[in-house]
mmCIF file as gemmi writes it, N, C-alpha and C atoms, coordinates in Angstrom:
data_model
loop_
_atom_site.group_PDB
_atom_site.id
_atom_site.type_symbol
_atom_site.label_atom_id
_atom_site.label_alt_id
_atom_site.label_comp_id
_atom_site.label_asym_id
_atom_site.label_entity_id
_atom_site.label_seq_id
_atom_site.pdbx_PDB_ins_code
_atom_site.Cartn_x
_atom_site.Cartn_y
_atom_site.Cartn_z
_atom_site.occupancy
_atom_site.B_iso_or_equiv
_atom_site.pdbx_formal_charge
_atom_site.auth_seq_id
_atom_site.auth_asym_id
_atom_site.pdbx_PDB_model_num
ATOM 1 N N . UNK Axp A 1 ? 0.898 -1.058 -0.031 1 0 ? 1 A 1
ATOM 2 C CA . UNK Axp A 1 ? 0.06 -0.022 0.073 1 0 ? 1 A 1
ATOM 3 C C . UNK Axp A 1 ? 0.816 1.254 0.072 1 0 ? 1 A 1
ATOM 4 N N . UNK Axp A 2 ? 0.584 2.177 -0.848 1 0 ? 2 A 1
ATOM 5 C CA . UNK Axp A 2 ? 1.306 3.458 -0.953 1 0 ? 2 A 1
ATOM 6 C C . UNK Axp A 2 ? 0.888 4.388 0.189 1 0 ? 2 A 1
ATOM 7 N N . UNK Axp A 3 ? 1.817 5.247 0.679 1 0 ? 3 A 1
ATOM 8 C CA . UNK Axp A 3 ? 1.443 6.093 1.826 1 0 ? 3 A 1
ATOM 9 C C . UNK Axp A 3 ? 1.205 7.478 1.122 1 0 ? 3 A 1
ATOM 10 N N . UNK Axp A 4 ? 0.263 8.235 1.675 1 0 ? 4 A 1
ATOM 11 C CA . UNK Axp A 4 ? -0.005 9.567 1.235 1 0 ? 4 A 1
ATOM 12 C C . UNK Axp A 4 ? 0.354 10.601 2.379 1 0 ? 4 A 1
ATOM 13 N N . UNK Axp A 5 ? 1.028 11.604 2.121 1 0 ? 5 A 1
ATOM 14 C CA . UNK Axp A 5 ? 1.448 12.607 3.123 1 0 ? 5 A 1
ATOM 15 C C . UNK Axp A 5 ? 0.678 13.943 2.653 1 0 ? 5 A 1
ATOM 16 N N . UNK Axp A 6 ? -0.014 14.556 3.618 1 0 ? 6 A 1
ATOM 17 C CA . UNK Axp A 6 ? -0.578 15.823 3.31 1 0 ? 6 A 1
ATOM 18 C C . UNK Axp A 6 ? -0.065 16.9 4.28 1 0 ? 6 A 1
ATOM 19 N N . UNK Axp A 7 ? 0.51 17.986 3.68 1 0 ? 7 A 1
ATOM 20 C CA . UNK Axp A 7 ? 1.058 19.027 4.551 1 0 ? 7 A 1
ATOM 21 C C . UNK Axp A 7 ? 0.389 20.21 4.233 1 0 ? 7 A 1
ATOM 22 N N . UNK Axp A 8 ? -0.386 20.911 5.142 1 0 ? 8 A 1
ATOM 23 C CA . UNK Axp A 8 ? -1.166 22.146 4.86 1 0 ? 8 A 1
ATOM 24 C C . UNK Axp A 8 ? -2.425 22.174 5.647 1 0 ? 8 A 1
ATOM 25 N N . UNK Axp A 9 ? -3.28 23.027 5.307 1 0 ? 9 A 1
ATOM 26 C CA . UNK Axp A 9 ? -4.465 23.235 6.052 1 0 ? 9 A 1
ATOM 27 C C . UNK Axp A 9 ? -5.587 23.899 5.168 1 0 ? 9 A 1
ATOM 28 N N . UNK Axp A 10 ? -6.767 23.752 5.598 1 0 ? 10 A 1
ATOM 29 C CA . UNK Axp A 10 ? -7.971 24.465 4.873 1 0 ? 10 A 1
ATOM 30 C C . UNK Axp A 10 ? -8.661 25.271 5.949 1 0 ? 10 A 1
ATOM 31 N N . UNK Axp A 11 ? -8.899 26.528 5.569 1 0 ? 11 A 1
ATOM 32 C CA . UNK Axp A 11 ? -9.631 27.404 6.525 1 0 ? 11 A 1
ATOM 33 C C . UNK Axp A 11 ? -10.81 28.032 5.951 1 0 ? 11 A 1
ATOM 34 N N . UNK Axp A 12 ? -11.939 28.106 6.779 1 0 ? 12 A 1
ATOM 35 C CA . UNK Axp A 12 ? -13.119 28.689 6.392 1 0 ? 12 A 1
ATOM 36 C C . UNK Axp A 12 ? -13.579 29.653 7.52 1 0 ? 12 A 1
ATOM 37 N N . UNK Axp A 13 ? -13.921 30.881 7.082 1 0 ? 13 A 1
ATOM 38 C CA . UNK Axp A 13 ? -14.42 31.888 8.071 1 0 ? 13 A 1
ATOM 39 C C . UNK Axp A 13 ? -16.005 31.772 8.127 1 0 ? 13 A 1
ATOM 40 N N . UNK Axp A 14 ? -16.52 31.73 9.309 1 0 ? 14 A 1
ATOM 41 C CA . UNK Axp A 14 ? -18.005 31.752 9.504 1 0 ? 14 A 1
ATOM 42 C C . UNK Axp A 14 ? -18.33 33.219 9.946 1 0 ? 14 A 1
ATOM 43 N N . UNK Axp A 15 ? -19.054 33.888 9.048 1 0 ? 15 A 1
ATOM 44 C CA . UNK Axp A 15 ? -19.161 35.261 9.274 1 0 ? 15 A 1
ATOM 45 C C . UNK Axp A 15 ? -20.771 35.648 9.518 1 0 ? 15 A 1
ATOM 46 N N . UNK Axp A 16 ? -21.005 36.296 10.674 1 0 ? 16 A 1
ATOM 47 C CA . UNK Axp A 16 ? -22.383 36.639 11.116 1 0 ? 16 A 1
ATOM 48 C C . UNK Axp A 16 ? -22.392 38.194 11.119 1 0 ? 16 A 1
ATOM 49 N N . UNK Axp A 17 ? -23.276 38.83 10.5 1 0 ? 17 A 1
ATOM 50 C CA . UNK Axp A 17 ? -23.476 40.291 10.512 1 0 ? 17 A 1
ATOM 51 C C . UNK Axp A 17 ? -24.529 40.617 11.517 1 0 ? 17 A 1
ATOM 52 N N . UNK Axp A 18 ? -24.19 41.6 12.403 1 0 ? 18 A 1
ATOM 53 C CA . UNK Axp A 18 ? -25.189 42.063 13.427 1 0 ? 18 A 1
ATOM 54 C C . UNK Axp A 18 ? -25.155 43.572 13.499 1 0 ? 18 A 1
ATOM 55 N N . UNK Axp A 19 ? -26.153 44.14 14.232 1 0 ? 19 A 1
ATOM 56 C CA . UNK Axp A 19 ? -26.197 45.589 14.327 1 0 ? 19 A 1
ATOM 57 C C . UNK Axp A 19 ? -25.175 46.111 15.473 1 0 ? 19 A 1
ATOM 58 N N . UNK Axp A 20 ? -24.911 45.214 16.332 1 0 ? 20 A 1
ATOM 59 C CA . UNK Axp A 20 ? -23.9 45.587 17.458 1 0 ? 20 A 1
ATOM 60 C C . UNK Axp A 20 ? -23.05 44.39 17.864 1 0 ? 20 A 1
ATOM 61 N N . UNK Axp A 21 ? -21.964 44.756 18.549 1 0 ? 21 A 1
ATOM 62 C CA . UNK Axp A 21 ? -21.043 43.696 19.024 1 0 ? 21 A 1
ATOM 63 C C . UNK Axp A 21 ? -21.673 43.166 20.344 1 0 ? 21 A 1
ATOM 64 N N . UNK Axp A 22 ? -21.778 41.873 20.505 1 0 ? 22 A 1
ATOM 65 C CA . UNK Axp A 22 ? -22.383 41.283 21.811 1 0 ? 22 A 1
ATOM 66 C C . UNK Axp A 22 ? -21.464 41.506 22.939 1 0 ? 22 A 1
ATOM 67 N N . UNK Axp A 23 ? -22.07 41.72 24.133 1 0 ? 23 A 1
ATOM 68 C CA . UNK Axp A 23 ? -21.319 41.792 25.377 1 0 ? 23 A 1
ATOM 69 C C . UNK Axp A 23 ? -20.89 40.375 25.757 1 0 ? 23 A 1
ATOM 70 N N . UNK Axp A 24 ? -20.036 40.24 26.635 1 0 ? 24 A 1
ATOM 71 C CA . UNK Axp A 24 ? -19.593 38.939 27.134 1 0 ? 24 A 1
ATOM 72 C C . UNK Axp A 24 ? -20.821 38.207 27.748 1 0 ? 24 A 1
ATOM 73 N N . UNK Axp A 25 ? -21.082 36.938 27.177 1 0 ? 25 A 1
ATOM 74 C CA . UNK Axp A 25 ? -22.135 36.096 27.705 1 0 ? 25 A 1
ATOM 75 C C . UNK Axp A 25 ? -23.483 36.494 27.096 1 0 ? 25 A 1
ATOM 76 N N . UNK Axp A 26 ? -23.503 37.513 26.166 1 0 ? 26 A 1
ATOM 77 C CA . UNK Axp A 26 ? -24.796 37.929 25.654 1 0 ? 26 A 1
ATOM 78 C C . UNK Axp A 26 ? -25.084 37.144 24.364 1 0 ? 26 A 1
ATOM 79 N N . UNK Axp A 27 ? -26.353 36.796 24.063 1 0 ? 27 A 1
ATOM 80 C CA . UNK Axp A 27 ? -26.679 36.151 22.896 1 0 ? 27 A 1
ATOM 81 C C . UNK Axp A 27 ? -27.572 37.108 22.06 1 0 ? 27 A 1
ATOM 82 N N . UNK Axp A 28 ? -27.204 37.335 20.816 1 0 ? 28 A 1
ATOM 83 C CA . UNK Axp A 28 ? -27.961 38.195 19.971 1 0 ? 28 A 1
ATOM 84 C C . UNK Axp A 28 ? -28.259 37.568 18.7 1 0 ? 28 A 1
ATOM 85 N N . UNK Axp A 29 ? -29.203 38.086 17.932 1 0 ? 29 A 1
ATOM 86 C CA . UNK Axp A 29 ? -29.61 37.47 16.59 1 0 ? 29 A 1
ATOM 87 C C . UNK Axp A 29 ? -28.727 38.287 15.542 1 0 ? 29 A 1
ATOM 88 N N . UNK Axp A 30 ? -28.338 37.472 14.478 1 0 ? 30 A 1
ATOM 89 C CA . UNK Axp A 30 ? -27.567 38.013 13.444 1 0 ? 30 A 1
ATOM 90 C C . UNK Axp A 30 ? -28.558 38.344 12.281 1 0 ? 30 A 1
ATOM 91 N N . UNK Axp A 31 ? -28.219 39.298 11.407 1 0 ? 31 A 1
ATOM 92 C CA . UNK Axp A 31 ? -28.909 39.753 10.307 1 0 ? 31 A 1
ATOM 93 C C . UNK Axp A 31 ? -28.729 38.785 9.192 1 0 ? 31 A 1
ATOM 94 N N . UNK Axp A 32 ? -27.431 38.358 8.962 1 0 ? 32 A 1
ATOM 95 C CA . UNK Axp A 32 ? -27.038 37.508 7.892 1 0 ? 32 A 1
ATOM 96 C C . UNK Axp A 32 ? -25.92 36.665 8.189 1 0 ? 32 A 1
ATOM 97 N N . UNK Axp A 33 ? -25.684 35.616 7.457 1 0 ? 33 A 1
ATOM 98 C CA . UNK Axp A 33 ? -24.58 34.703 7.603 1 0 ? 33 A 1
ATOM 99 C C . UNK Axp A 33 ? -23.971 34.259 6.324 1 0 ? 33 A 1
ATOM 100 N N . UNK Axp A 34 ? -22.669 34.144 6.247 1 0 ? 34 A 1
ATOM 101 C CA . UNK Axp A 34 ? -22.009 33.54 4.959 1 0 ? 34 A 1
ATOM 102 C C . UNK Axp A 34 ? -20.726 32.914 5.389 1 0 ? 34 A 1
ATOM 103 N N . UNK Axp A 35 ? -20.305 32.003 4.487 1 0 ? 35 A 1
ATOM 104 C CA . UNK Axp A 35 ? -18.983 31.358 4.526 1 0 ? 35 A 1
ATOM 105 C C . UNK Axp A 35 ? -17.972 32.067 3.607 1 0 ? 35 A 1
ATOM 106 N N . UNK Axp A 36 ? -16.744 32.217 4.086 1 0 ? 36 A 1
ATOM 107 C CA . UNK Axp A 36 ? -15.672 32.837 3.275 1 0 ? 36 A 1
ATOM 108 C C . UNK Axp A 36 ? -14.449 32.061 3.387 1 0 ? 36 A 1
ATOM 109 N N . UNK Axp A 37 ? -13.643 31.994 2.351 1 0 ? 37 A 1
ATOM 110 C CA . UNK Axp A 37 ? -12.421 31.329 2.407 1 0 ? 37 A 1
ATOM 111 C C . UNK Axp A 37 ? -11.485 32.069 3.437 1 0 ? 37 A 1
ATOM 112 N N . UNK Axp A 38 ? -10.911 31.302 4.449 1 0 ? 38 A 1
ATOM 113 C CA . UNK Axp A 38 ? -10.161 31.918 5.405 1 0 ? 38 A 1
ATOM 114 C C . UNK Axp A 38 ? -8.717 31.808 5.158 1 0 ? 38 A 1
ATOM 115 N N . UNK Axp A 39 ? -7.974 32.147 6.146 1 0 ? 39 A 1
ATOM 116 C CA . UNK Axp A 39 ? -6.401 32.198 5.92 1 0 ? 39 A 1
ATOM 117 C C . UNK Axp A 39 ? -5.943 33.524 5.593 1 0 ? 39 A 1
ATOM 118 N N . UNK Axp A 40 ? -4.652 33.496 5.383 1 0 ? 40 A 1
ATOM 119 C CA . UNK Axp A 40 ? -3.958 34.777 5.069 1 0 ? 40 A 1
ATOM 120 C C . UNK Axp A 40 ? -4.164 35.214 3.565 1 0 ? 40 A 1
ATOM 121 N N . UNK Axp A 41 ? -4.253 36.419 3.256 1 0 ? 41 A 1
ATOM 122 C CA . UNK Axp A 41 ? -4.371 36.936 1.969 1 0 ? 41 A 1
ATOM 123 C C . UNK Axp A 41 ? -3.088 36.706 1.264 1 0 ? 41 A 1
ATOM 124 N N . UNK Axp A 42 ? -3.225 36.468 -0.042 1 0 ? 42 A 1
ATOM 125 C CA . UNK Axp A 42 ? -1.975 36.259 -0.854 1 0 ? 42 A 1
ATOM 126 C C . UNK Axp A 42 ? -1.885 37.322 -1.866 1 0 ? 42 A 1
């Protein structure tokens, strides 16, 4: 059996848009949600 080596990572940002920044321990509703490719910009 051949061995496969993978070096690297995959990153995805989970983005929630809200009207305000929640306080510690506070739960708020978001206006929208989307996924974005994460990691450093190249």
